[in-house]
FILOTI-779262 format. One line per 5 residues: number of its first residue (from 1); for each residue y, z, x of N, C-alpha, C. Coordinates in nm, 3 decimals, always signed. Example, Ala and Ser with C-alpha at 12.3 -4.5 7.8 and 13.67 -1.06 7.14 Angstrom:
BEGIN
1> -0.569 +0.780 +1.319 -0.450 +0.780 +1.230 -0.330 +0.780 +1.320 | -0.225 +0.708 +1.285 -0.106 +0.714 +1.367 +0.003 +0.787 +1.290
END
This chain:
BEGIN
1> -2.676 -4.246 -1.459 -2.557 -4.288 -1.528 -2.447 -4.183 -1.514 | -2.486 -4.054 -1.535 -2.390 -3.946 -1.525 -2.334 -3.934 -1.384 | -2.422 -3.948 -1.284 -2.379 -3.939 -1.145 -2.279 -4.048 -1.112 | -2.305 -4.167 -1.163 -2.216 -4.280 -1.135 -2.079 -4.257 -1.199 | -2.076 -4.201 -1.320 -1.950 -4.174 -1.387 -1.872 -4.067 -1.312
6> -1.941 -3.963 -1.264 -1.874 -3.858 -1.187 -1.820 -3.913 -1.055 | -1.897 -4.000 -0.990 -1.852 -4.061 -0.864 -1.729 -4.147 -0.888 | -1.730 -4.222 -0.996 -1.617 -4.308 -1.029 -1.492 -4.224 -1.058 | -1.510 -4.113 -1.130 -1.396 -4.027 -1.160 -1.341 -3.962 -1.033 | -1.428 -3.922 -0.942 -1.385 -3.862 -0.816 -1.309 -3.963 -0.732
11> -1.358 -4.086 -0.729 -1.290 -4.192 -0.652 -1.153 -4.222 -0.713 | -1.146 -4.225 -0.845 -1.019 -4.249 -0.913 -0.919 -4.137 -0.884 | -0.966 -4.011 -0.885 -0.878 -3.897 -0.856 -0.829 -3.904 -0.712 | -0.916 -3.942 -0.618 -0.877 -3.955 -0.479 -0.774 -4.065 -0.460 | -0.796 -4.178 -0.527 -0.701 -4.290 -0.517 -0.565 -4.251 -0.574
16> -0.565 -4.178 -0.684 -0.440 -4.133 -0.744 -0.368 -4.038 -0.649 | -0.442 -3.946 -0.589 -0.380 -3.850 -0.496 -0.323 -3.921 -0.375 | -0.395 -4.020 -0.322 -0.346 -4.092 -0.205 -0.226 -4.178 -0.238 | -0.223 -4.237 -0.356 -0.109 -4.320 -0.394 +0.016 -4.234 -0.414 | -0.002 -4.108 -0.450 +0.112 -4.018 -0.467 +0.175 -3.986 -0.333
21> +0.098 -3.996 -0.225 +0.152 -3.968 -0.092 +0.260 -4.069 -0.053 | +0.258 -4.187 -0.112 +0.354 -4.291 -0.079 +0.495 -4.250 -0.119 | +0.508 -4.163 -0.221 +0.640 -4.127 -0.270 +0.703 -4.010 -0.195 | +0.632 -3.955 -0.094 +0.686 -3.844 -0.017 +0.797 -3.896 +0.074 | +0.904 -3.820 +0.083 +1.018 -3.857 +0.166 +0.975 -3.861 +0.313
26> +1.001 -3.972 +0.383 +0.961 -3.985 +0.522 +1.081 -3.989 +0.616 | +1.201 -3.978 +0.564 +1.321 -3.977 +0.646 +1.323 -3.850 +0.730 | +1.332 -3.860 +0.864 +1.329 -3.742 +0.949 +1.450 -3.651 +0.928 | +1.556 -3.700 +0.872 +1.674 -3.617 +0.848 +1.669 -3.550 +0.711 | +1.563 -3.578 +0.635 +1.548 -3.522 +0.500 +1.531 -3.371 +0.507
31> +1.603 -3.298 +0.425 +1.592 -3.152 +0.417 +1.560 -3.114 +0.273 | +1.456 -3.039 +0.255 +1.418 -2.991 +0.123 +1.485 -2.856 +0.101 | +1.598 -2.855 +0.032 +1.676 -2.732 +0.013 +1.596 -2.625 -0.062 | +1.522 -2.665 -0.163 +1.443 -2.567 -0.240 +1.340 -2.499 -0.149 | +1.274 -2.578 -0.065 +1.175 -2.523 +0.027 +1.242 -2.430 +0.128
36> +1.356 -2.472 +0.182 +1.427 -2.391 +0.280 +1.473 -2.259 +0.218 | +1.522 -2.263 +0.095 +1.566 -2.140 +0.029 +1.449 -2.047 +0.004 | +1.335 -2.106 -0.035 +1.218 -2.026 -0.067 +1.165 -1.953 +0.057 | +1.171 -2.020 +0.171 +1.115 -1.965 +0.294 +1.224 -1.927 +0.394 | +1.345 -1.900 +0.350 +1.457 -1.880 +0.441 +1.434 -1.768 +0.541
41> +1.355 -1.670 +0.506 +1.326 -1.562 +0.601 +1.178 -1.552 +0.632 | +1.106 -1.657 +0.606 +0.968 -1.663 +0.650 +0.861 -1.624 +0.552 | +0.894 -1.589 +0.428 +0.790 -1.544 +0.338 +0.830 -1.562 +0.193 | +0.729 -1.586 +0.112 +0.750 -1.588 -0.033 +0.744 -1.448 -0.091 | +0.689 -1.351 -0.015 +0.669 -1.217 -0.068 +0.800 -1.147 -0.097
46> +0.900 -1.168 -0.014 +1.031 -1.110 -0.041 +1.135 -1.193 +0.031 | +1.261 -1.173 -0.004 +1.366 -1.248 +0.063 +1.400 -1.189 +0.199 | +1.326 -1.089 +0.242 +1.348 -1.031 +0.374 +1.240 -1.076 +0.472 | +1.153 -1.166 +0.432 +1.053 -1.218 +0.523 +0.924 -1.140 +0.526 | +0.894 -1.061 +0.429 +0.769 -0.986 +0.426 +0.764 -0.895 +0.306
51> +0.657 -0.819 +0.295 +0.644 -0.726 +0.185 +0.749 -0.618 +0.199 | +0.809 -0.582 +0.091 +0.917 -0.485 +0.090 +0.874 -0.365 +0.006 | +0.779 -0.283 +0.061 +0.720 -0.175 -0.017 +0.815 -0.058 -0.040 | +0.900 -0.028 +0.056 +0.980 +0.092 +0.046 +1.127 +0.065 +0.022 | +1.162 -0.056 -0.012 +1.298 -0.084 -0.053 +1.392 -0.124 +0.057
56> +1.351 -0.115 +0.184 +1.437 -0.156 +0.293 +1.569 -0.083 +0.295 | +1.673 -0.152 +0.342 +1.803 -0.087 +0.354 +1.901 -0.134 +0.249 | +1.855 -0.208 +0.151 +1.942 -0.258 +0.046 +1.986 -0.141 -0.042 | +2.116 -0.115 -0.044 +2.166 +0.002 -0.116 +2.151 -0.010 -0.267 | +2.124 -0.129 -0.318 +2.107 -0.146 -0.462 +1.971 -0.099 -0.509
61> +1.877 -0.087 -0.416 +1.742 -0.048 -0.454 +1.731 +0.104 -0.460 | +1.645 +0.151 -0.548 +1.620 +0.294 -0.561 +1.472 +0.318 -0.555 | +1.431 +0.442 -0.559 +1.289 +0.475 -0.558 +1.220 +0.423 -0.683 | +1.296 +0.394 -0.788 +1.237 +0.347 -0.912 +1.196 +0.201 -0.907 | +1.259 +0.120 -0.822 +1.225 -0.023 -0.820 +1.199 -0.072 -0.679
66> +1.116 -0.002 -0.606 +1.091 -0.035 -0.467 +0.976 -0.132 -0.447 | +0.905 -0.165 -0.548 +0.792 -0.255 -0.531 +0.659 -0.182 -0.528 | +0.660 -0.049 -0.530 +0.535 +0.025 -0.540 +0.530 +0.089 -0.677 | +0.412 +0.126 -0.721 +0.396 +0.175 -0.857 +0.424 +0.322 -0.874 | +0.457 +0.393 -0.766 +0.478 +0.537 -0.773 +0.608 +0.573 -0.702
71> +0.644 +0.699 -0.706 +0.766 +0.744 -0.641 +0.755 +0.725 -0.490 | +0.849 +0.654 -0.433 +0.846 +0.621 -0.290 +0.859 +0.744 -0.203 | +0.935 +0.845 -0.248 +0.950 +0.967 -0.169 +0.819 +1.044 -0.162 | +0.749 +1.054 -0.275 +0.620 +1.122 -0.277 +0.517 +1.045 -0.194 | +0.522 +0.914 -0.201 +0.428 +0.831 -0.125 +0.447 +0.853 +0.025
76> +0.572 +0.841 +0.071 +0.601 +0.857 +0.214 +0.570 +0.999 +0.259 | +0.606 +1.098 +0.178 +0.581 +1.238 +0.212 +0.431 +1.266 +0.221 | +0.353 +1.206 +0.132 +0.207 +1.225 +0.137 +0.150 +1.170 +0.266 | +0.193 +1.050 +0.302 +0.145 +0.991 +0.428 +0.189 +1.074 +0.548 | +0.312 +1.123 +0.546 +0.360 +1.207 +0.657 +0.280 +1.336 +0.668
81> +0.251 +1.398 +0.554 +0.183 +1.527 +0.554 +0.041 +1.518 +0.608 | -0.027 +1.409 +0.581 -0.166 +1.396 +0.628 -0.177 +1.297 +0.744 | -0.070 +1.275 +0.816 -0.068 +1.174 +0.922 -0.168 +1.203 +1.035 | -0.213 +1.325 +1.049 -0.309 +1.359 +1.154 -0.452 +1.320 +1.117 | -0.474 +1.284 +0.991 -0.608 +1.250 +0.944 -0.625 +1.098 +0.936
86> -0.747 +1.048 +0.954 -0.769 +0.904 +0.939 -0.764 +0.864 +0.791 | -0.691 +0.759 +0.761 -0.678 +0.711 +0.623 -0.793 +0.615 +0.594 | -0.869 +0.643 +0.491 -0.978 +0.555 +0.450 -0.927 +0.447 +0.355 | -0.831 +0.485 +0.268 -0.779 +0.391 +0.170 -0.642 +0.440 +0.123 | -0.550 +0.344 +0.104 -0.417 +0.377 +0.051 -0.375 +0.266 -0.043
91> -0.352 +0.301 -0.168 -0.312 +0.205 -0.270 -0.174 +0.243 -0.323 | -0.067 +0.178 -0.273 +0.068 +0.216 -0.315 +0.099 +0.180 -0.460 | +0.024 +0.091 -0.519 +0.048 +0.052 -0.657 -0.019 +0.149 -0.754 | -0.135 +0.201 -0.717 -0.205 +0.298 -0.799 -0.171 +0.442 -0.762 | -0.111 +0.461 -0.644 -0.072 +0.594 -0.600 -0.187 +0.678 -0.550
96> -0.286 +0.615 -0.487 -0.403 +0.688 -0.439 -0.412 +0.677 -0.288 | -0.427 +0.791 -0.222 -0.450 +0.796 -0.078 -0.578 +0.875 -0.056 | -0.673 +0.815 +0.014 -0.800 +0.881 +0.045 -0.814 +0.888 +0.196 | -0.842 +1.006 +0.248 -0.865 +1.018 +0.391 -1.014 +1.009 +0.418 | -1.044 +0.983 +0.543 -1.183 +0.991 +0.588 -1.207 +1.135 +0.632
101> -1.329 +1.168 +0.662 -1.359 +1.303 +0.709 -1.290 +1.328 +0.841 | -1.233 +1.446 +0.856 -1.161 +1.483 +0.978 -1.214 +1.617 +1.029 | -1.247 +1.620 +1.158 -1.289 +1.744 +1.223 -1.185 +1.779 +1.329 | -1.136 +1.900 +1.323 -1.042 +1.948 +1.422 -1.115 +1.967 +1.555 | -1.050 +1.939 +1.666 -1.115 +1.963 +1.796 -1.153 +2.111 +1.815
106> -1.081 +2.201 +1.747 -1.110 +2.344 +1.759 -1.234 +2.386 +1.682 | -1.271 +2.311 +1.578 -1.389 +2.346 +1.498 -1.468 +2.220 +1.464 | -1.547 +2.170 +1.561 -1.622 +2.045 +1.539 -1.736 +2.056 +1.438 | -1.774 +2.178 +1.399 -1.882 +2.196 +1.301 -1.830 +2.206 +1.159 | -1.704 +2.172 +1.140 -1.641 +2.175 +1.008 -1.557 +2.049 +0.993
111> -1.562 +1.989 +0.875 -1.480 +1.870 +0.852 -1.418 +1.876 +0.712 | -1.305 +1.806 +0.700 -1.228 +1.810 +0.576 -1.192 +1.669 +0.534 | -1.183 +1.648 +0.405 -1.145 +1.520 +0.345 -1.044 +1.551 +0.235 | -0.939 +1.468 +0.225 -0.834 +1.493 +0.126 -0.813 +1.368 +0.042 | -0.803 +1.386 -0.089 -0.767 +1.280 -0.182 -0.633 +1.317 -0.245
116> -0.539 +1.222 -0.245 -0.408 +1.247 -0.304 -0.385 +1.145 -0.414 | -0.339 +1.193 -0.527 -0.303 +1.107 -0.640 -0.158 +1.133 -0.674 | -0.076 +1.030 -0.663 +0.064 +1.041 -0.704 +0.069 +0.992 -0.848 | +0.105 +1.082 -0.939 +0.093 +1.056 -1.081 +0.222 +1.015 -1.150 | +0.330 +1.006 -1.075 +0.457 +0.984 -1.141 +0.548 +0.893 -1.060
121> +0.637 +0.827 -1.131 +0.742 +0.750 -1.063 +0.863 +0.839 -1.036 | +0.859 +0.962 -1.088 +0.968 +1.057 -1.069 +0.928 +1.161 -0.964 | +1.027 +1.213 -0.897 +1.004 +1.320 -0.800 +1.004 +1.453 -0.874 | +0.885 +1.489 -0.925 +0.869 +1.613 -1.001 +0.756 +1.695 -0.942 | +0.753 +1.823 -0.975 +0.652 +1.914 -0.921 +0.511 +1.873 -0.959
126> +0.493 +1.815 -1.077 +0.359 +1.773 -1.118 +0.332 +1.626 -1.086 | +0.412 +1.568 -1.001 +0.398 +1.427 -0.967 +0.290 +1.398 -0.865 | +0.234 +1.500 -0.803 +0.131 +1.480 -0.702 +0.015 +1.576 -0.725 | -0.108 +1.526 -0.706 -0.229 +1.606 -0.723 -0.314 +1.588 -0.598 | -0.352 +1.699 -0.536 -0.432 +1.695 -0.413 -0.569 +1.756 -0.440
131> -0.672 +1.690 -0.387 -0.808 +1.744 -0.391 -0.857 +1.755 -0.247 | -0.912 +1.871 -0.212 -0.959 +1.896 -0.076 -1.110 +1.919 -0.080 | -1.180 +1.856 +0.013 -1.324 +1.871 +0.025 -1.354 +1.919 +0.167 | -1.454 +2.007 +0.179 -1.488 +2.064 +0.308 -1.638 +2.067 +0.325 | -1.682 +2.039 +0.447 -1.824 +2.047 +0.479 -1.842 +2.118 +0.613
136> -1.956 +2.183 +0.628 -1.991 +2.247 +0.754 -2.131 +2.201 +0.795 | -2.156 +2.207 +0.926 -2.289 +2.171 +0.976 -2.381 +2.291 +0.966 | -2.504 +2.263 +0.920 -2.602 +2.371 +0.917 -2.678 +2.374 +1.050 | -2.777 +2.457 +1.061 -2.853 +2.474 +1.186 -2.921 +2.345 +1.231 | -2.959 +2.261 +1.135 -3.027 +2.136 +1.171 -2.929 +2.024 +1.204
141> -2.799 +2.049 +1.188 -2.697 +1.949 +1.219 -2.656 +1.862 +1.101 | -2.708 +1.893 +0.983 -2.672 +1.816 +0.863 -2.546 +1.876 +0.800 | -2.466 +1.790 +0.741 -2.343 +1.835 +0.676 -2.376 +1.889 +0.537 | -2.321 +2.007 +0.508 -2.340 +2.072 +0.378 -2.203 +2.100 +0.317 | -2.190 +2.079 +0.185 -2.065 +2.111 +0.117 -2.035 +2.259 +0.132
146> -1.908 +2.289 +0.151 -1.864 +2.427 +0.166 -1.746 +2.452 +0.074 | -1.721 +2.578 +0.048 -1.610 +2.612 -0.042 -1.476 +2.591 +0.029 | -1.376 +2.561 -0.052 -1.241 +2.541 -0.003 -1.156 +2.653 -0.060 | -1.063 +2.701 +0.019 -0.972 +2.804 -0.030 -0.903 +2.755 -0.157 | -0.896 +2.838 -0.260 -0.835 +2.794 -0.386 -0.686 +2.759 -0.373
151> -0.622 +2.808 -0.268 -0.479 +2.781 -0.250 -0.452 +2.658 -0.163 | -0.556 +2.601 -0.103 -0.538 +2.490 -0.009 -0.473 +2.368 -0.076 | -0.524 +2.325 -0.189 -0.468 +2.207 -0.257 -0.324 +2.232 -0.298 | -0.296 +2.350 -0.352 -0.160 +2.385 -0.392 -0.064 +2.388 -0.274 | -0.111 +2.439 -0.161 -0.028 +2.443 -0.040 +0.005 +2.303 +0.008
156> -0.092 +2.214 +0.003 -0.067 +2.075 +0.043 +0.029 +2.006 -0.054 | +0.011 +2.031 -0.183 +0.103 +1.973 -0.282 +0.247 +2.020 -0.256 | +0.263 +2.150 -0.227 +0.396 +2.203 -0.198 +0.453 +2.142 -0.070 | +0.369 +2.124 +0.031 +0.416 +2.062 +0.156 +0.462 +1.918 +0.131 | +0.389 +1.845 +0.048 +0.427 +1.708 +0.015 +0.559 +1.706 -0.062
161> +0.573 +1.794 -0.159 +0.697 +1.800 -0.237 +0.816 +1.837 -0.150 | +0.797 +1.932 -0.058 +0.905 +1.971 +0.033 +0.945 +1.854 +0.123 | +0.846 +1.784 +0.175 +0.875 +1.669 +0.262 +0.942 +1.558 +0.182 | +0.902 +1.536 +0.058 +0.965 +1.434 -0.026 +1.113 +1.466 -0.050 | +1.142 +1.594 -0.072 +1.282 +1.636 -0.090 +1.361 +1.611 +0.038
166> +1.302 +1.639 +0.153 +1.369 +1.615 +0.281 +1.400 +1.467 +0.301 | +1.304 +1.383 +0.269 +1.324 +1.238 +0.283 +1.434 +1.191 +0.188 | +1.431 +1.241 +0.066 +1.533 +1.203 -0.032 +1.672 +1.246 +0.013 | +1.684 +1.367 +0.063 +1.814 +1.417 +0.111 +1.862 +1.337 +0.232 | +1.769 +1.304 +0.322 +1.806 +1.224 +0.439 +1.854 +1.086 +0.397
171> +1.793 +1.028 +0.295 +1.835 +0.896 +0.249 +1.973 +0.904 +0.185 | +1.999 +1.011 +0.110 +2.130 +1.026 +0.046 +2.240 +1.039 +0.150 | +2.215 +1.113 +0.257 +2.317 +1.129 +0.360 +2.332 +1.003 +0.442 | +2.223 +0.925 +0.452 +2.227 +0.799 +0.529 +2.305 +0.692 +0.453 | +2.294 +0.691 +0.322 +2.365 +0.590 +0.241 +2.503 +0.631 +0.226
END
């Protein structure tokens, strides 16, 4: 009995859906203005035809409302600073960048991994936090955790902040 009622309801829903198709405009000259406006540049994500993470060239936009959850200058500077390393994960809304292990061609028995957390929507000295991890190969070829210079994370944070300032200044002169 229950199966029959469910089958009947499904058939009724299908018939209703098909009958609604009859009311669709079939005139070949018909233009749906709302649809055209919505997709005028190819995407619902932004009016520029795609995701607009860094604000594009619209002079009304600032680093505060670029579509990402953190300061755009710090985000871009972080990516620029670690561009030589493979990125394992990057979350522009949470402000987290995680690299994969990287071994320099000069020292293949040592590898480094960097985690960056952008903590602020403002371009401030405490807006970025870097964590550095290092491993070395032992005699058997297994990776072992190794100590990292205490100044390494601070040096990377300073490099990111310097690059963020450069990007900001370049944008000001460009606008």
